[in-house]
N, C-alpha and C positions, 0 to 999 in steps of 0.2 A: 398675767390676763391679755388674752388675746383680744384686741381690738377690732373690731368688725368694721364700725361706721363712725364717723362724730362727722359734727354739724358745731357752725359757728354762728352766733346768734348774741341777743339779747337772754339775760339772765334766765336758765327754764328752772320752771316754780315747781312743773306737773308735768308726768310721760303717763301713757298709755300705749299698750301696746293690742294689736286687735289681733282674734283668737285665731283667724286662720288666713287671713293676707299676710302681706309683708312689708306690714306698714306700722309705722308708728308716731304718736301722737305728741305733739310737745308745744306747750301752755307757756309763752314767755312771760316776763315782766312788764314787756311794754303793752302786751295786751294782746297781742299777736298770737292766734294760733297755726302751727305746723303740721302737716299731714306731709312725713315721706316716707320711701319707700325705701328700705334700709336694704335691700338687695341690692338693686339698680344704684341706690346714691341720690337717687336725685328726689328734690321737693316739689309735690303732686299739688300742692293745694295751699290758700294761706286764707283764714277767717279773722276777718278783723272788724266786732261790733262791739266787744267789753271795751270800759272805757278803765284803766288802770289795770294792775295786775291780775293775771288770769291763775289762779295756784289749782284748781281745782280743774281735772279732765279724766274721761273714763269715757273707754269702748263699750257700746252693749254688746254680747254676746252672741247674740243671732240678729238683730235688725241693722240695717242701714243710718246709726245713732250712735252719735254721741252727746258727752253733757260736759259743760263747762261751768265754772262759779268765777266768781270774780272779785276786786275790790270794790265793783260797781253795786256789790250788794245783788246779783241778780244773777239766778242761773237760766244756761242757753240751752235747748236742744237742739240738735243739729242734726241735720240728711247730707250725710257726705255724699251720695246719690245726687240729690237735687243741690249741692252746695249752698245753702241756705239753712237761715236758722229758722226752726219751725216754730216754736212758740218762747216765751220767755216766763220764768217762776218767779215769784216775787214773795216776800214775806223774810226774809231776813232783815237784819238791821245791823248788821256789820261787815267787816271783810268774810268770803267766806273763803274756808280753808283747804276742804274738798271736797268732791263728789263723786262719788260712785254708781253702778246699777247693780240692782241684785239679780243675782243668775238663774233666777226660776218668777220672780211675781215680777207687773209692772210697775219698782220702786226706784227710786232713785235717794238716797242717802248723804244727806251734807252737816259739814259742821261749821260752823261761824263764830268770829268773835263776840258776836251776841250772847257767850255762852249755853246757846240752845243746840241741839240734833236733830234735821226735821227730815222724814220720809215723806214724799211727796209721790201721789200716783202719775206717772206719766201720761198716760190714755184718759185719764179724767181731766191732767194736768190741774189738781188739787193737793195740799197739803195735809196729809190723813192723821200726821202725829208730829207732836213736838214731846223732844224730850228735854228731859230740863234737870237740873243736879249739880254739875258743875258750876262753881261761880268762879272761874276765869276762863280767859280763850277757851275754845274746843281747839284745839290745832291737829287734830285727826279722827275721820269715823270709817268704821269698814265693818262690812256683813261678814260673817262667817260662811266659811266655803261650802258647809252639807246644813247645820242648825240653824235653829230662829235666835241665832245669838249677832250681838254686834258689840266691838270695843271701840273705846275713846281715850282720845290723849287728851291733858289740859295743862293749861299752865300750874292750874292747881296744886299739878306736884299727884297726880293721881291718876290710874289707868281702871274705868269703868267697863265693863261686862253689861250689860242688855239683854234681857229676854224680854223678846216682842213676840214668844206666839199667842198673848191677845189679840195683838194687831192680826197677825195669820187668821186666826179665827173669826174675827168679825171680817175680814177684808174678802176673804176669801170662801169660807161655808155658807152655802144659802139659809134663806131664811130670813125671819125679823132682824137678825144679828149681824147683816151684811155691811157690807159700806155705805151703802144710803143711810140706813137707819142710825147708823152711827155714826153718821153725819149730822142728821137732824138731833140727836139725843146721845150727846160723849158721853154720858153718866149712866147709862142702862146696865142693869144687875142682871147675874146667872140666875139658876133657878135657886140657891141657896140664897141669894140676897147680897152677895158679894159685887164691888163693884168690879168691873171688869176692866182694868187698867191695859192700854195700847202696849206701855214697855214700860218694866219694872227694872233695877237693878240688881245684877243677880251677885258680882262681887265688884267690890273695889279693892284695887292694888294699890297700896302707898310704899315707899321704899325710895321711891328718887328724893334729893334734896334739892330740886329745882324742876321747872314747870319741864313736864313731857313732851316732848314733838310730834312723836308718833309711836304707835302701836297696831300691832299684827299680828293673824292667827297664824298656825301651823297648819299648813293644806291639811294633814290627816291628822297629827298625834294632837292631844290637850296642850298644846303648851303657847304661850304667849311673848313677844317679843317687844321690849319698849326701848327706846331712844331718847334721853332725855337733855336739858341745857348742865347738868354737875356730870357730863364729857361719860358717862356709862351708858353703858347698854345692859337689859337687865332683859334674865329669861324666866318665865313665871309657867307654872302649871295650875293645872285647876280640872275641876271633876262637880259632879251635881252641886258640893254641899258647899264647898270653899277654895278659896285658888289662893298660892302662895307662892314666893318667891323661889327658885332653884338655886341661882347662880347669877354675879354679873361678873361682867365682861367688862376690864380697863384695858386702858391702850390710847385713846384718844385723848387728847391737849387742846380740845374747845369743844363746841357743842355739837353735839350728834345730833344730825336731822332726821335721819334716816333711820331705820332697822329693818328686816326681811329675814324669811327663811328660805333656804334651798330648797327647791322642793324635790328632788331627787336624792342629795346629799344630807349628811347632816352637818351641815353649814350652816352659819348666820354673816350677812352681809350686813354691812354700816357704813356710812357715809357721815363727814361731819365739817364743819367750817374749818377745820383743821386741814382743810385740802387734800384729805385720803379718804381711800376707800377701802376698809381692812376684811378679810374675811378671818372666821372665829369658828372652831372644832368645839361641835355644841356636847359633846363629851366632856372633851379634857379640859374648856373654856379657855381654851388658848388660842391666840393671833398667829395664823397660820402665814397670811402673805397680806403686804399692805402695800396697797399702789395709791402714789401719791404725786399731784400736778406741781409745780413752782409759784401758780399766780392764780389759781381757779378755786376758789370755794364752793365745796358740793353741798345742794340744796335737796336733790330729790332722788332716791333707788325706786327702778321699777324692773319685775319679773316678768317674763313673756309664758302665758298661761299652760304651753304645751312643752315648747322647746327649751333649753337650756342657752339662755341668751338675755340679758341683763342689758339697763339703763341706766344711767345717770346722768342727771341734770345740773350742770355749775353756772360760773357767774359767765362763761364764755359760749355756750352752746351744750353740745350733748354728746355723750359716748354709748357707745352700743359694744357688748363686750362678754367674753366667753371666760369661766377661768380656766379652762383647758380643755385642748381639743378632743374634737370626738371621733376622728378617725378611725377605725380600728384594723390593726396592725395585722398582717395577713403577705401570706406563700400561696403560689400555686404550683402544683407539681400534675400533670399531665391532666388526670380527671379531678384530681384532690386537690379541693381546699385547707387547708391548715390558716388558723385564728384567732385571737385571744380574747376571749370573751368571762366577764366576773373572774379575772386571774389563774385561766381555765384555758390551755393548747387544748381544739377542738379539732374534730378533723372532719369533713365533709366531703363523699361521694355523689360526684355530681350525674353519675351514672344512674346512683339507685335512689339518689336522694337521702344515702343513711348517712344521720349527722352521730358523732361518738366522742367521747371525750377522750383525751392522749393521757394529760398529767397536769398538775398544778403548776402555776408559776406563784414564783415566790417574791421577786425583788419588788422595787419600784415606787412602796411605800402606798402613799394614797392617789399616785400619778399612772395613770392610765400609758402600756407602752408605746411609746412612737412608731415602731416601726421594726419586721421581725423578718431574716434570710433564714432559708431554709435548704442545708446540704442534704438531697435523696440519699446520696449515694453511702453516707457514714450515720443518716439517720440523725442527725444533729440540728441544731434548732439555736438561731443569735436572736436575743431581744435585747433592743435598745431602746432605753430610758432617756427623757429627758425632762430637767424641773430646772427649769430657770436657766441659770449659771453652770450650773453641773449635769454632765450629761455622763451616762455608763453604759454596758452591755453587758451580757448576761449570757454564758454557755450552756446549754441542757445537753442531753442526750437521750431522746426522744428512745421509748420502746419501739420494738419494730412491730412490723404490718400484723394482726393476731395475737399479739401480747395483750393481757389485762394492761390498763391505768396501773403505773408503780406506783409506790410511797415519791412524794417529791424529792427528788434526788439534788443532791447540793450542787451549783452550778457552780461553774468557772466564772469569773467578776473581775472586771477593767474598767477603766474609763475613757470613752473616748466620744466623740461627738456621734459617728455612725459605725457600723460595722457591716461586712458583707461577705460572703462567701466569692473565692478564685481560684478555688480549686477544691478538689474532693476533701483535701485535708488542710488547706490552708484558709485562713481568711484573713480580711484588711481589715484596721481599725485607722477611724482619723484622730489621732491628739488633738487636745485643746492649741498645740503649737504649731499648729500646720505641720505635722508630720506624718507619714503616713506609714503605716506597721503592720509587718506580715506577718501572720501566727499560726503556730500548727495549734494541733488539736488539746493540745496540753496548756496551751493558753501560753505559749513559750515564744520568745522575741525570734523571729529567722531573720528578718529584713527589714531594711529602713529606707525610706525613699523622703526624698525631702520636696513637700510642695507648697513652695511657699504662700500662694495665693488661692489654695481650696478650700471652700468651706461645705461641701458635701462629696461624699462619695457612692455613686450607684453601680450596680450589675451591671455589665457589659458581657458576659459569656469567660468560658472558662479560662483563666492566664488575663483578664483586660477587666480595665476601669473604667468608670465617665467620672470625670473630675468635674463638678461643678462651681465654677469661676463668678466673681460679679458680673459680668459680662459675657461670658461664653464655655461652653462646656466642652473638655477635652477627652481625648480618647489614649488612655495610658495602656502600655505594652509592660504589666508587673513584671515579664522574664527579663527584658530588655531595659527595663525603667526609663523609659523614652516615651514621650509622645508621638503615638500614629496621628490621631489628625483633630482635625478639631472644629466646633461650628460656633459662629454668633448668637447665642442665643444667652439672654438676660434675664437672672434671678428665675434659674429653673429649678422647678422642685421633686418633679418626680420624672423616673425614664422608664416607660413601656415598651417591651419588646414582642414580635411578631413570635409566631412559632418555630418558625425556621432561624430566626434571627435576623433576618435578612431587611429589617426593618425597625425603627426606633421611635414613638412617640417621644418628646422632651415638652412636659407640660410643666407651663408657668403659672402664674397665679388670673391670670387674662388669656395665654396665649398656645396654640398647642402648633408645635414642630415636626414636620416628621421629616426625619434623614433615614436615608441607606447604616447601613454598620459600618461603612465609613466615613461617617460623618459626613453625605454630601445631604445637602439640603432639598426637599422636591419640594416643600408648601411651608406656610405657616399662615396662620389664621388668628385673629386676638376676636375674642368674646368680651360683650358687656358686663356678662356676669362671670364669675369665678368658677374655674374648671375644677374640679374635682379628682374625676380619676377617668378610668379609661381602659379597653381593649382590644383588640384586632377580630377583626370576623374575617380566619384564613379559608372561608369554602367561597369566595369570589376569585374571579379570574386573577384581580389583582388585591392585595389586603386593603380591608376599608377600616379606618381606624372609627370604633365609635365608643364615646367619650358623653361625660356625665359633666351637666353645669349646677348651680345651682337649682335649677326648676328646669333642666329640659337633659333629655336623651338626644344627642347630637350626633352625626356621621361624618367623617373627611376622608377623600380620597386622595389617592398618591398624588394628581393632577390641582388639590387645592379646591375640588367643590366638597360644598359643604350644605348640612344644613339639617332640618332639625326631624328625629325620628316621632317622641312625643314628647307631653309634659309632663315632671313629676310634682309630686303631693310635697314630698320633703327630698332632704338629699339624698343620695344614695349614691356606693361607689362602685363602682364596674370593677368586675373581676372575669369573666371570660361570657366568650359570646361561642352558642351553639346556636347552628343554623342545619336547617336542611331547605331541601327544594319548596315547602311551602309558607314557610315561616324563620323566625328566628328569636330567640330567648337570648336574655340578659342573666344571670349569673350575678348576685351583688349582693353587700352588705348595708344593712342601714347604720345607724349612728348608735345603735342598743347593739352590733354586731350581731345580728339577725339574719341568717340569711334570706333572699327574698329571689324570684323569677320573675323576672316581667319577661313580657313578650311585645316583640315589637314587629313593626313590618317594616321588611329591607327592601320593599318595592324600587322606592323611589332612587337609594342607591345602586341596586341590582341593574335598576334601566338604565343608568347613569355610564356605571362599568361596562353595559351591553354595547351601549353607543359606543364607545371609545375603543374596545376591542372589537369593534366592526362583527360582533355576532348580533346580524339585525335579524336570522329568524326568533332568537329570544326575546330582541326588541317588539318584534310584532307581536308576537306572542300576548307580551303585557300589555304594549298598546292595546290588546282585542278582550283581554279578561282582568287587567288589573286596574282599578281606581285611580287613575292618574289623572288627579286634576287640580287646577291652579295654573295662577299666573305664574310661579316660580317655575314651574317643569316649560313653559311655555315660552317666558323668557329664556329658560337654561336651552334647548332645543333652538331658538332663533341664535343665538352666542353663540352656539357649535354651529353654526350653518345646516341643524337637520329642519328648515320649516318644515318638509312635507311632512314629516312625522307628527307632525303637532297638527296636520290640518285631518290626520286620522281621527283623531278625539275632543277636537276645537268644535263646540257650535255655535260659540256666537259669532257673527257676522261678519259684525266687525274686524276682530281678530281673526278669523278666517280670509278677510280680504287681505288684513297685513301680510299675513303668510302668505297666502298664494301670490303675490304681487313683489315678496322676496324671493319667492321660488320662481318664479316665472312662469306658475302655471294660470295662463289668464282664461282659461274656463272656467277653473273654481272662483276663480277673481269676480267675474262676469257672473255668476250666480246669486256670490254675496252682496254684489255691487245690486242687483238687480233685487235682493230680500232688503239692504238699506235705501235703497231710493232716492238718495243723498246725492246735491251737484259736489260734496266734497269726496261721495267715493268715486263716482263719474270720473270725476278729472284726473284720480290718482290712476285709476283704471285706462280712461286717453292716455295717459303718458306713459304708461307702461306698455301699451299697445302699440305706440306709436314708434317705439324702442327699437319691438321685437317686428317692426312692418306688417302688424297689422291691421288692415288700415280699415278694415270691415268690421269692426270691434271698434276701433279710432270713432267712423262715423258715426255710431248707434250712441256713442255717450257724449258725443257733441250734440246728437239729437236731443236727447233727453237733458240735457241744460242748455240749452237752447242757445248754443253759442255758434251765431248767424258767420260772423268772420272766421274765425277755426274752419267751418264747414264750409263755407267758402273757398279755403286755402288749399284744404282738403282735395276737395275737387278737380282744382286746376293742377294740384301737382300728382295726381293720378289719371290726370285726362278724360275726369267724367262730366264733358262739359255739357251732357243733356242734364244733367243735375242742377252743372253751374248755372244756366238758364231758368231753370226752377225756382234754384237760389233767389235769383233776382227776381221772380216773380213774386216769391214771398218778403223781400223786402219791399216788393211798390204794394203789397197788400198791407204791411207792418207800419207804412208810408214813412219809412227809410229811406229817403232819398241818396244818403251818401254811399248806404252797403250797395243799392240798385246802381248810382253811377259808380261804383268799387268793379261791380260784375260787368257792367256793359264792356269796363275799359281792359277788363283780363277777358272778355269775351272775344274782342274786336267788334262790337257791335255797336259801327257809328251814329248810325240813325238814334237807336236809343239814347246814346249821349247826347245829340244834337236836342233831342226831345225833353228830355229832364233839365240843363242849362237853359233852355227857352222858356220850360213851364218854374224856373227858379228865379226867372229875372234875368240872366248873365246872358245877355243878347249878345253883346258882345263877344265873350268866349264861347256860345253858341255860333255866331260867323265864323270865326278864325277856326273856330274846328273842322266847319263846312268847309270853306275853303280850302282848308289845307289837305283834306280828304277828300277832294275831287268832285264833293255835293255841291255842284254848281246850283241848281235850282234853289236848293233850301238858302242856301246862301245870297243868291239875290231878294230871296223872300227876306230874311232876317236881315239883309243891307234895308233894306224900303222900311222895315219895323224900327231900322236906330236912327233912318232921317226922317221918319215922322215924329218919334223921339225926340228929338231935335239933337241926338246923343252921336257923338264922335264915332265915326267909321274906323275900326281898325285897321292898319295894314298890314296885310298878310306877308310873312317872309318867303320871296322869291325863292331862296334855296331850303325850303323846307320841306321836308318827306316825311309820309305817314310810317308809320309802325303798325304793323300788324302785330298781334302774340301768336307763337310757333304752332303750328297745327299739330298733336298729338300723332305720333308714328302709331300707336297702340294704345286703348284703352288699359289700365294695369287692374285687370276686373282680380285674377286670385292676390293672395297677401305674398309678403317676398319669403322665396323658397329660405328654408332653415335646415339649418345642419342637422344630418340624421345623427342623434346621439343614441348611444344605447339606456334603457330607461332603467331607474334606481331599482333596485328589491323592493322598496314601500311600493314603487309604483306599478310593479309588476304583480308584485302581490294584492296590489287593491285591482286590477284590472281584473285577474284570476277569481277573486273574491266576487266581484260584479258578476263576470258571465257564468258561477255557479250560481251565482241565486237569480237569474234571467232564465225566464223562460224559454219553450221555443218561439212564441210568439213577440220574446220582448226585445231582437235584433231589429227584425222587419218594423214593426210596428212602433218604431219608438220616437212617434212625433214628440217635438217640447208639450211639458203643461204648461208653460209660461203665460199668461193673459197677453198675450204679444198684440199691439194695436192694428185693426186692420189695414192696408193700405189700397192702393191703386182702384180696381176695379169693384171694391165690395163696399165703396164708401154712396154708390149711387142713391139707393132705394131708402136708406137711413131714415132721411128727414122725412120727417111727416106732415112738418109745420111748414114747409119751404121756407126755414129761418135761412140767413148770409151764412156763408162758411166762414169758420173763422182761422186765422192765419196760422193756429197750432195743428189745425186739420190738415189746411193746405202743406201745410211741413211733413208731415206725416203723409201724405199721398205723393209728397216728391219724391221725398227723402227717406227712401226704405231700405231695411237690413239688407246687406247682401248674403248669400250663403256658399255652401260649401264648390268649390270648382271641381267641373265634373270631367278631371284633366285624368292623363294615364299615370296611375301610379307608379312606384320606381318598384324592380323587381328585385324580391331577396334571390340573389345568385346562390347557388352553392358553392361552398370557399372553395372546394376540388373536385375537378371533373376528373373521370379517370376515362382517356382517350385510348378507344381500342387500337391496338397496335397490331398492323397488320403485320404477317408471319414473310420475310422476306430471303428464308433460306431457299436456297438453290441447291442443296442435297449436292449432291458429289460434283455437280459439275459448276459451281457456283462460281468455282476460279478464272473458266474460260468464259463463260457467257453472262451476261446480266441480265439480270429477272427484274420485270417494271414492277415495281409495288401494285395491290389490290388496290381498287377501288373502295375507302371506306365504307362501312352501311350510312346509308340517309334516312332520313327521320323518314323522310316518303312511303319508306318500304319495309314501317314498322307490319305487323302482321296480326296487331289488338287491338288496331284503331277501330271503335265502334261510335261515338258521339259527334257531332259535328263539330267541335272545339277539335280533337285531335286533327280531324280530316283539314279543317282551315288554319290549325296551326303548323301544318304540314304541308302548305301551298296547294293540296289537294281542293279548290273552290268549288269543281262543278261537281263532284261528288259532296260534298258539302251542301251544296244546293238541294239535290235530289233527297238527301234523306231531310232535309228542312221541309220541305217540299210533301212528302210523306209524311211523315211525321204530323205537321202541325200546319201544314196547309199553306205555306208561303206561296205566293206568287209574283209577289214586287220585290226582285231584289236588287233594286237600283238602290234603297237607302243602306243596302248592307257593304258596298263597296269600301268607304274607309272602312269600316270596321274589322272587315276581311284582310285590309290590308295591313292595318296596325296588328293587329292579333299575328298575321305572319311574321311581323318584321319585332314583334316580342322575343316570339320564339326562336330567334337567330341572335348569334354573335357575330360581330365581325373586329378582328383583329389585325394590324401590321404585323407581318413577321420578318421581312426584312425592307429595307430603302427601293426605294423605287419599282416595288410589287407590288400586284393589287392584292389587298388587302383579302386575308380566308376567310372564311365560313366555317363557323360550327355550330350543330341544332345542342338546343339546352333540354335536357329531357329531367322530366321530374322522379322518378323511379330508375335514377343510372347509378343507388348504390345497390341494390335488388337484382337488378335485369339487365341484360345486355344482348347485345344483336340486334334482330329482328323483335326481340320483346319491348323496347325502351319505347315510350311513350314521351311524347313531346311536353314543357313544361306549364303549366297552367298561363296561363293570358290574361283570364277574367277570372274574379272572384267574388264570389257574395258580398265579402266586408265592404268592398268597394261600392257596388250595387246599395246597400244599406247606407254606404254614404251620403250617393248620390241622390238617395230616394229621402233624406234627409233636407236636402235641399231644396228639392219641390216643396217639398212641406215649408222649406221659406217663402219659396218664390210666390207660392199657394196665400199665403198669406200676406204677401205684400203687396196682391193683387193683380201680379203678374201675369194674366192667364196665360195670353199665347207661350211664352218663354217656359212656362211651367208644360204646356201641354209639346212641346217639342221635348224636352228632358222625357217626361212621363213616356214618350214614345219611345225613344231612343234606346229608356229601358226594358220596357214591353221587347223591344227584339233584340236585345243582347241576353235576356233569359233561358233559349234555345242555345245558347253557345258556351251556358254554363259545363262544369266537368266538376260534380261532387262527389264525396265517399260515402256519406251518412245521410240515415232516415232524419234526421232533424236538420239536416242543411236541406235536403229535399225539400221538407215541411215548408221549412222558412221560404224557399226560393217560388213554391207554390201560394205561399201567402204572399211575397213579393210580388209576385204577376197578379194577383186578385184586386191587390188596394190599388194598382199604376190604372187597373180596368178601370174602376171605382171613379179615381180622380177624374180619369180621363174622359169619360163617360158625364161626368157633372160638371166638366170644368168647359167641354165642348159647347155644352147644351147653355150653361151661362153666357158662353161665349153667342152662341146663336140668337139669346135670347133677346141681350141687350141691341143684336143689330137689326131685330126687328122694327117694322114703324111701331106705333103707338098712338097713331092719329084715331081710328073708330074704336066702338066698345068691344067688338069682336079681337082687335089686335090686342087689346089690355085683357083681355079673359083669357087670352093664348098667353102672354107673357108670365100672368099669374099662374095659370096651368103648368109652364114649364118651373117657374120657382118652387111652386111645389114639390113637384116630382125631385128637383134637385134637395130637396132635406129630407128624400130616401135613399139617397146616393150613403154609404157605411164609409163616413168620412172620419177622422181624427175631432174628440169633442172641440178644440180648438176650432175648428173650420164646420163644425154642426153649429157651431153657437152663429156664425154668421151668416151660414146659408137661411137658419132660423130667422134669424132679424129678418135678413131681406123679406122672405115671404109673409111673415107679419106684419112689416109697415105697407106691402104691397095690397097684401087680403082687406087691410082697414081701410084703406084709401078707396079699396074696390067695395066697402062696406057688408062683404064677405063676413059677421063677426065672430058666428058661429067657428067654421074653420080657423080663423084669427085667435081666438080663445085658446084653439089646441094647438096652434103653433106656439101660443106665450104660457103653456102649459110644458109642454116638452123643450121651451127652452129653459125654464125657471130648474128643472129639474136636471140639465144639466150645468148648474153652476157658475152664473156667469159672472161678471164683474159688477159691485156695488150700484154703478151708478144705470149698467143695463140691467141689472135686473130690477131695479127699480122704475125704470122705465117699463116695463114689461111688465108689470105688476098694474102701472096705471092702464096701460091697455086695455091688460084683462079685465079691470073693474069695468071699462069702458064699454067691453064687449059683453059682460055679463048683463048687462042693462039690457042689454033688445041682443040675445042669444039667435039669431037668425041670419041665414045666404040671400044677400040680395038677387045675386046673378047664380044661375044652374053652372057648373062646370066640370069638366070630364078628369075629376077626381075625386076617388075613394079612397081615404085616408084608413078604414077599417079594411079593404081587402088589400091582400097582399097582391103584389104585381112585380114585374120587372119592366124596366125603362129600352126599349126601341132605339139601337144607334143613329137611326138614320133619319127618323121620323118623330122621333122624341115623344112618344104616345106610350102608355102604360100596356102593358099585353097580363094581366091579370093571371091569377095561377086558374090553370087547366086548360088556356086556351094555348094551341099551337106555335109556337118559336122555331126559331133555329140560332145555331150559337158561332160565335167567329170561334176558329178551330185553335187559335192562338189565346186569343185573351178570353176569353169567353164570353165575351158581351153577348146580349141578347139583342134578337131583329124579327121581325112580323114574317112569315112566310113567304110573300112575293119578294123579299130582298136578297134571296138564295141565290148562291153564284157570283154577287158584286164583292167587291174587295172592300173590307171590313174599314168605314172609317175613325174608328177607334185606336187601332195600332197601324192602319194603314198600308202592310203588305201582306195580309191572311187573306183566303177567299171565305166567304160567309156560307154556312151549312157545307163544307167538305167533309166528306168521310176520309179519317186517317188514322194511322195506327195509334198516338199519342205520344206526348212528350217522353223523349228520352235524355237524360240528361247525368246520369248514376249508373253504376255498375249493378246496383240490386233490382233496376227495373229489367236487364236482361235476363235474372235470373228465372221471374217466373213462369 
């Protein structure tokens, strides 16, 4: 008997297995019902509502129900999902012995000490039949598995077989003879006038001398087994006419409590109050096994509906057991699997799935073979058997490949605990006295090795053996008779090697240990369920061990990482893993020794191996194509230091924030924090940004969380005194005197501190502050106030000196400089993918789509009702977000410069005369210079100015002074050669690898990507309402565009788009600045400002900014009572999808305008007629009217402005006849 699980509790009187789940119910003598998971060995639930012992228990085969019956005369139906009793059936008048469900109908069968058997309908909750006939306690009643029969056992010494087909017809068949009619008229008759009884006694089995405790049907045969107090187990056979006793099993020496048939073998199991479980041979009627306990009497026995599993209840609990192990014996050689099934050695070709018999196996009696070992060289098989304390082996000579299965050969036999091959003509056998014997093919002993503590031997390659000891495994060299290596592994059961014998997996009952061939332990894991088998997947860079437990297929890597691949319905034994690029299959055997092939998904462990082996291209491919989800993968990547990989497929904002902060990706963390918009997220981001010196992100985080104190301190340490003053104003609006005083103290504003102390009633402190800071006039007033209030005037310290806070040398606008590190493989791949997906317009026009709060000058015209401004709005106005620094980017210099070596060979006279080296080729002498960029980079400013005048009409070159000098400096390199010598100057070239001499071209000093980054900063300044600063930086961008040097059509298109974007923003912002500076006293002035606001809405801005222009125009036109035009602005605003609160306000205005859709004042504005805006007069130039263009930025002007300086770009002449912009070599090929 193999004990699988054992419990300790009160006396168990009833047991029931669940048909599908690994659950067993145990009803106890103290009234408790226990639900156990026998795989995990855990108690799942207790049900305690019965008063007194519970003897009957049964699971329903399909529904989440079970039924119980106890000594309180009650039958209870329970729902184990809801963990409660659904209802109680009352009717029995004495103890209830057994309860069971019918396998098909909604019936419950109960047997009771009131000498009756009742059948209940659990759906209608009524008793539908009462079976009487026994004249003593009915100890047991069970349904037949397939027929309309039930069997009952009673203390009246009889076993009765009942036929309830009449009840089935009444209850199931439709019509007047159905259940409802039967309940109304129990004595109904059939067509021939016969009374239709519910159930009739078909057979009465008499033969026991004392009361019968149990009776049960055979699952398939017409047999009945009964157990009685006469200490006998009787076997009965029946047919339609009669039933008779077949034989009696004698051997118990006390009352037999229970007996049942084995579902798969010709066996009978019985248990008794003599503290034993006995196994009987049905054919010979002899006792095969007796399993005895010392102190506990057995009361009940139950079998699993589908598995080879039994349970017995005794005085101290319950035991679950098997009669024999179900692990099939098998051996593997290349793609051939040899296994034993039904006493037959079979061979499976795993490449063709061809299964064929090889030979018959003789020995072992009723027992299954324990293990087998294959000698593929001599084609011999060792089969080991274990039966209790006796163990033996048989040596078979198998037929060769292609030969027909021969008659069963006579094997060579021997007694040993186990036997395995160690060479082509030698095998090792472990005898019972712990002596290792080496034998030849004739079963003759050739060598003996003493192994005092060895319990098992396992194969370890030619000439090597693994010896299992109680707490270790040793590697034995058979030839040298010495131990080569050992590893501490307790109770190892199996050893599985990979293909090249470099790794071995040692399997214990609950452990997996992976070692090298020298038994150096690599990893060890512990499982909650039992480990069954395993095989190595050798298709990966590092072999992965695939193993099975009772309910899972799992993997284990060399570094100790393990996980679940798939679940199993029933245990299987893995034999081999066949893998390819798309997936993997596990060839396995089930407990019936049937070969199966299970598909598994190897993506998870391949992904982990690719990370470990740094095969990042495979990692990226799996991230993009495979379905890698779940917290386990994310936690694994975090634990192993790859959070940037997890960012590629994690969508949850909270998880992305954590990963981004871990890998220092502030940009991704900012996106995640914006989507979460929670104080905790902003605090985490602020802490991480502060650690990296990104004070602009820190500023935004403090603004979102309204952390005014930290924000003020941030402005102090960055030297931003202007914003610190605004924070003091915000504190005044918030009526936070403490913060206001702290701000005045940090700013050195003595007057404000005196005012705050005076308003707070602290006249003495105000007086001391004034007198110490030489504010004598204010001090006199405060002194007079103190004397008037009869308060003492404090004396000032004559040695006191006032301290003013230091003035910052330079305001910290950019973030802290960071070290330039090479991007990781995943960052480069992600950037390349993003660049591939972006279109031509994606680079230059990539404004942020986040609904940022408008600041600065945007909020002037928003309020319709003239409400007071809230402190939050003041904060947004004062504390705007910072942007990117428009600074010079570091140049990527080539790693190696190829200097031009002058020819200093003087010919034949070189020995007598010194020949001075020739002058090196200067960058200014290049013969292929075409663009203004190249001339500026080589220092030829005059030629560059002439080109700019001819190409784009630039007439004002003063703003270019700093730009020219900066570009020229970037194109040169200075380095010290010798001490006390002036540094040498070298010119950097962009084509130094392909060209030489006069074909060299200067290095690129202005790049399009830098301009795009600066455009993003201008977007942020525009959103913040800093129009003046935004105009200056946009004009700088426009002036730099003619100095670009581009190579492709795509870059040229992006540069032209960048120029157009800058022009539209410049025109709109200049017009908005002019509108704000205009007076608004008269009606005409108000109409003019409204016209300019309307024109602003037609500038091609980003949607974020377009919403702001429409909000401004909408509010102004609504105030002017031009409701029809205001309604048009409202509709355009709603089409852009603003924030919910903005959309709600726009809808309210739209509803108000639609009530009176008229314009009270006539304006110079026609929204339906396309027009351009004059950059000087800010009036519309409708389509078809004459206009002049700026030769650089392309802004439109009225004809009378021709020849003037363009105010948009500030450097070009309006209407000048020019050649056109030339910044790409492709433009010179036309």
